[in-house]
N, C-alpha and C positions, 0 to 999 in steps of 0.2 A: 858742668860745662854746658854752656848755652848753645842751642842749635842755630845754625845759620839761617837767616830769613829766606823764605821761598821766593823764587823768581816769579815774574808775572806769568810766564808760560806754565810754570808748575801749578800756580794757583788756578789758572784757567783750566788746566787738565783735571785738577781735583774737582772743580766745580762741575765740569762735564761728567765726570765719573759719578758724582753724587746724583746729578740729574738723571743719568742713565739708569742708576740703581733704583731711584725713586720711581722713575717712569716704568721700568721693567716690573717692579713690584705692583704698581697700579694696574698695568696692562694684564699681567698674569693672573692677578686676583679677579679681574673683571670676567664675567661670564657672558658678556654681550659683545659679539663681533663688531657691531656698528660703533660701539664706544671705542674699541681698540683701533679700528681703522680711522675714525675721526681724529683721535689723539695723535696717531702716527702722522697723519697729514699735517695737522696744525703745528706739531712740535718741529717737524722737519722744515716746513716752510718758514716758521718763525726763526729757527736756528740759522738757516742759510739766507734768509731775507729774499726768497724767490716769490715773484708775483703769481706764478701759476703752479698748480699741483693737481694731481689726479691719481686715483687708485683704481686699477683694473682687477677684477676678480674673475678667475677662470671658471667656465662652466664645463665640467668634464663630460665628454661624450657628445657635446654640441658643437665643438670646434668654434667656440665663441667666448667672448668676455663681456661682462657688463660693468658699467661705470658705477662703482659704489660711492665714491666721493670725488667731487670736482670743485676746484677753486680757481678763479681767474677767468678771463674771457678768451674765446677763440678755440678752446678745446671742447671735446665731447662733454655733454651735460650729464648730470646724475640720472641713472636708470637707463641711459642709452646703451645700445648693444653693439658690439664690434665683432663682426664675423671674421675670425682669423685663427690660424693655428701655426705656431712657430716651430722651427726645427729644434731638435734636441741640443744642437750646438749653441743655440741662443739660451735655451732654458737651463743649461748647465752653468752659465755665467752668473756671478753674484751682482756685478755692476756692468751695465751695458751702455756703450757710448755710440753716439750718432755717426761719428766719423767711420767706425768700423761696420756698424749695422744700420746703414742709412735706410735700407728697404724696410726694416722693422719700424723705424720711426715714421716713415712715410705711411705705412699701413695704419699705424695708430693715429696719425694726424697731428704729430707734434714736431717742434723744431729739432733739427739735428744737434743743436747746441744743448738740448736737454739731456737729462741722465735718467736711466731706468735702473731701479733696484729690484732684483728678483725676490719676490716673497715666496719662500719655499721652506719645507721641512726636509728631513733626510729622505723622505719617500715621495712627497707630493709637491707639485708646483701649484701654488695658490693664486698667483697673479703678479702684478707689477705696481711698484710705487713710482710714479712719473713726476719728476721735478723739472720745471722749466729753468731757463738761464737765470743766474743771479742778477739782481738789480744793477750791480756795477759791472756786469758782463764778464766778470772774472771767473776762471774755472775753479772748480771745487778743490780745496787743498786736500792733501793726503789725510790730515787730521780730521777734516769734515767728512771725508768719504768713510773713514773708519767709524766715526760716530753714527752716521746714517745707516751704514751697513750693519752695525751692531744692533741699532734700534729696529731695523727691518727683521733681523733674525729673531729678536725677542718678540716682536709683533707677530711674526709668522707662527711662533710657538703658541702665543696667546690666542691667535685666531683658531689654530688647530684644536687647542684645548677647549675654547668656547664652543666650537662646532661639535666637538665630542660631547661636551656637557649638554648642549641643546638636544643632540641626538638621544642621549641617555634620558633626558627629561621627557622627550617625546615618547621614547619607548616606555618609560615609567607611566606616563599618562595613558598610553595604550594598554599597558598591563593593568593599571587601575580600572580602566574601562572594562577590560575583559573580566577582571575579578568581579566587578559590579554586575556585569551581564550574567556571569555564571551564577552568582548569588541570587540574582533575580530569577533566572531559569530554574534554579534549585527550589526556590520558594514556590514558584508557579507549578513546578512538577509535583511538589507535595500537595498543593491545592487541587491540581487536576486529578491526582490519584485518589483523592477522597470523594470525587464527584462521580455520580452515576446517572446524571441527567444531562441530556444533550443541550438543552437551553441554558443550564447553569454553566456548562463548559464554554458555550459561545459567549455568555455574558462576561465571564472572567477573561476570555481572550480579548474582548472589546476593551475592558478596563486596562489590560496590560498594554494594548496598542496606544490608548489615550494617555495613560500615566507614564509609561516607560519611554516610549518613542515619540510622544507628543504628535501623534498622527491623528488628524481629525477626520480624514476621508479614507475609508478602506472598505474592502469586502472580503469575505472568507467563503469560498464555495467548495462543496464536496460532491463527489460522485458516489452515491449510495445505491448499490445494486443496479448500476447502469443509469440511474436517474440523477442528473446534475441539478443541484439546488443551492441557494444561498443560505448559510447557517448563521452568519453574523455580518452586520452591516452598519456603517456610520457615515453620515455626510453625503450619501449617494442620492442623487436627484430621483432617478428611476432605476429599478432593478433591470439588469440586462434581459433581453428576450432569450428564449431557450436556444435559438440558433446562434446568438452571440455568445452565450455561455458555452455551448459546444465548441465554438471556434476558439475560445480562450484556452481550452484544455489542449489544443493542438500546438500552441506556441511553445517556445523554448522554456526550460525550467527557470532560467534567469533571463528576463526580458526587460531591458530599460526602454520604456515606451518612447518612440520617436515619431509616431504618426504613420509608420509604414505597416502597422499590424492589420489594417483593414477592419477596424472595429470602432464605430462611432461612439460606443458606450465609454471607451477609455478616454477619448478626447473631451466628451461632454462633462465628465466627472474629474478631469485633471489627474488621472491615474498616471503615476510616473514609473512604477515598478511592478512587475508581475513575478511571483515566485511560485513555481510548481512544487507540490509536495507528493512524495512517493511512499508507497507501502508495498514491500516485497517487489520492488522495481516497477510497480504499476502506478501511474499518476492518478491519484484519487482526490487531490485537493489543490486549490489555487488561492493564494493571498495576493490581492491587489491593493497598493497603497498610493495615496496622493501625497502632496507636499507636506513636509514637516513644519510645525509651528515655528521652529528655529530658523527656517529657510535653508537649512543645511541639506546637502544632497545625500545620496545613498552610496556610500563606499562599500568596500569589501566587508568591513566590520559590521556595518548596519545590515547588509544582506545576510551575513552569517547569523546574526542575532535573530532576524526575522524568520529565517529558515528554521532555526532551532525552536523558536517560539511556536511557529506553525506546526512543526513536527510533534512538539509536546501536545498541542491541542488535538492534532490528528490522532495520535496514539490514544489519548484519553477518550476521544469519540469512538475509535475502533473498539476500545475496551468496553465502552458503554453499549455499543451495538452488539458486540459478542455476548455481553452479559444478558441483554434483552433477548437475543436469539437463543441463548442457553435456557433462560427462563421459559421462553415460548416452547422450546423443544421439550423441556421437562414437563410443561403443562400438557403438550400433545401426547407425550409418552404416558402420562397418567391417564389421559382420556382414552388412549388406545388400549392400555391395560384394562381399564374398566370395560371398554367395548369387547375386548377379548374374553373377559370374564362373563359378560352377558351372552356373547356368542356361544361360548362353551356350554352355558346353561341351556341353550336352545337344542343342543345335541343330547340324545338319550344317554343317561349315565345313572346307574349302570345299564348295560345292555339287557333288555328283557329276555327272560328264558322262555323258550317254546318247546313243549314236549315233543320229543322225537327229532330235535334238531340241535346241532352244535354250531353256535354262532359267535363270530368275532368281528369287530369293526374298529376302525381307526380314522382319525382326521389329523393330518400333520400340515399346518399352515406354513407357507414360505415367509409370511410376515406375521405381525401380531394378530391381525384379523385377515380373513380371506373370504372367498366366494364359494368354496366347496361345502357341500351339505349332505348329511345322511340322516335317516330317521327310521325308527322302528317302534310302532305303537300297537296296542291291543284294541280291537274293535268291539262294539257291543254284541256282535254275534259270535264272539270268542275266536274270530279269525284275527290275523295280524297283517298290518300294513307295513310295507318295507319300501323305502325311497332313497334315491341317491341323485345328486344334482351338481352341476358346475356352472357358476355364473361367470360371464365374460369379464375379464379384467381382474384386478387384485386390489387388496387393501380395503379401505373404508367403503367406497361406493359398492363394491361387490358384496361386502358383508351386509350392507343395508338391504340390497335386493334379495340376498339369501334369507334375511330375517322375514321379509315380506312373504317369500315363498313358504317358509315354515309356518307362518301364521295362517296362510290360505289353506295349506294342507291340513292343519289341525282343525280349521273351521269346517272343511268339507268332509272330513273323515266320519263324523257321527251321522251325516245326512244319508238318506237313501238315494244316492246317485251312483251311477256306474263309473268305472274308471275312465271310460271313453268320454262321457259327458263332463265329468269333473276336470279332465285334462283340457277340454275345450274352454271351459269357464276360466281356468287358471291362465291359459294362453291369452284370452281376450283381455283380461284384467291387466296382465303385464304389458301387453302390446299398447294398450290405451294410456298407461301411466308411466312408461319409461321411455327414455330416448331411443331412437332407432338403432344406435350402436350397442345397446344393452339387450342381451338375451340370455336364455338359460338352456343348457342341455339337461334333460330330466328323464329319469326312469323311475317308475314305481310299479308295485305289484301287490297283490293280496294273496296271502296264504290262507287256504280254507280252514274252517274251524276243526276239521278232522286231520289237517296236515297233509292231505294227499295231493292237493292241486295248487297250482300257482298261476294266477291270472295277472297279466301285466300289460302295460303300455310304455313304449319307448318313444320319447319325444326328442329325437336327435342325439341321444346320449351314446357313449361308447357301449356297444352291446355287451351285456354280461355274458360270461362263458359258463356253459353247463358241461361238466365233465362226468361221463357216465361209463360204468364198467362195460368193457367189450367194445368201446369206441376209441379209435386212435386219436381223433381230433375232437375238440369240444364243439358243442352246438352253440350258436349265437342267438341271443334273444333280441331280435331287431324290429319286430312288428310294432307299429304305432303311428307316428306322424312327424310333423315338422317341429323344430326346436321352439321353445316357449318364447314369445315376445317378438319373433321375427316378422310375423304377419298375422292378420286376423284369421280365425278358424273358418276357412272357406270350405274345407272338407273335414268331416268328423274323423277323430282319431280312431284307429283300429286297435282292437284288443285281441290278445292271443292267450292260450292256456297250455300248460304242460302238466303231465302227471309225474309226481315224484316217485322215484324208485330208491330202494335201499342202497346206500353207498353213493348217491348223487352228490356232486360237489358243485356249488354255484358261487362264482366269484364276480362281484360287482366292483367297479373301479372308475376313477376319473382320469382325464387325459394326463394328469400329473404323473401317473405311473408309466404309461407307455411313451410319453414324450419327454421323460427325463433324459438329460443330455450328458454325454461324456465330458471330461474336463476341458477338452479342446473345442467343445460345442460343434463337433463335426458329425455326430451320430446320435440317434435316438435309441432309447431302450427297446421300444416297439413290442408288438404283440407276440412275435416269435420267441423272444427271450422270456416273456411272462409265461407263455404256455409251457416252455421247457422247464422253468422253475417250478410251476405248479405240478407238472407231471412227476418231477423228482421227489416232491414232498407230499404227494397225494394221499399217502397212507397215514399222514400225521393228523393231529387235531386242527381245528379251524384256526386257533390262536397260533399254533406252530407254523402252519402254512402261511398265515399273514405275516408273521415275523420273518420267515424265510424270504418272502417277496421283498420286504423292506430292506433286509440286509443285502440282497442281491442288487437292488437298485442303488444302495449306498456305495457298494463296491464299484459298480459301473460308473457312477457319477462322482466318485471320490468325495462323497458326503457333501456335494454342492447341490443345493435344492433351488430350482428356479420357479417351481410352481407348487400349488397346494397338492397334496396327495391324500386321497380318501379311498378307503376300501371296505367292503363287507364280504366276509367269507361265510358261507352257509353250507353245512354238511348234513345230509340226511342220515340219521343213525339207523 
């Protein structure tokens, strides 16, 4: 059975349906919003034979529309902007007529005989398709309205999809850029970790700036131990003055240069961006960059990359400086250990034995080397020379002066000079050859060859204590003169002598004993505690008495030592 032939209206309807399907496929497959909008306008104007047409695209948040496409005269031109925001009652309509919404048409600037088609998705208003009156001035038929409305819906979906695609493409490009930046930073990090030379790190940083960011003008400044200096530079006419460099460190961590920074150096070298670099929350670096070769500006991504690159270089430099400091510290420790060994060699070891005497001595330095000194040596007349001294200060300077004192004492010991005369000579030599703030408290004496007498000179030292049977308080050996090195010998040193008795106990010490501090540093050990400790242990050997004093000091100070401790304990058998 043959089908009846189609009417003209049916053939026209089918043609429009095929046109709509083909157009929808073409628009939906397109990923270009401009293509979609251009085709929408051309198809609708061609279909209705209207001489004027325009597409307005909404700018969310700006209360405005811009003209994406415009055909015909008398209406807004392409790229023009229309400041307007329409009520929801208008935006909910699919087709908008001038008779009902004349104010809307007046705002847009089109004839009220025109028709607006709302371009929207289920969630968002995209804009309007504006079509002027038909050439024959006839209103749009219901069939034409349905066709344009369907095409508008399809176009709206196509625009939304193309926007989404463009946004995804933009996000993917950003992700690709970030992946590239991360790979670059990873490779640079590996390179920096292998470098131990500051110049080598600065050179690699320079190549990264030139190669990765295409920046020809930049500088990299560091604050090293309070001194601000340029470590890497390219394309800069003249380095900044120290005052300018100090000023740059006071600016914000991210500074887009606009001329208000008050620094001519930035303007002269076309510096556009300053980035502060921090280590443990302290700004110790600055990167300043000029324009890129691509003429592109510095957005958040570029700033982040430059910050990361600068921090990598900064950490590598910090590591290098710490390594250098560690090497230097190790070298100094080795030298101090050697100095300690040499200084220990200057002290008598073992302690010489003297018939009729029990002797013990100790030197405990608060540092690797110190300024305390004691000595005990045998003389040509079979007598013995005993000395104890304390050089002002601590560490290496004090140890050097102590060594000089030891050499002078050993040089004068064999000579036929009295203790008084020798003390004057030592004082004058030290005064003439050392700074005015360096001096020595010094005590020395000579035990006669028969061991019965002790002749001494005290040059400002803590007086040794003589404990004797039958006496409650010790006698102090104070006679002598001024400390060594404080002034020239204007008056001769005085000498005194004591006769030893059986059971006498003589204790020599430096101020590290009596000035030992308690843990709170509010109280000193002082002579009273020393005398009390010696009285308690007087019946013991010299070694035991000395160790008892050391233990008592450690208990008092909680084993915290602030100064060198030196003692000689001599007991007459």
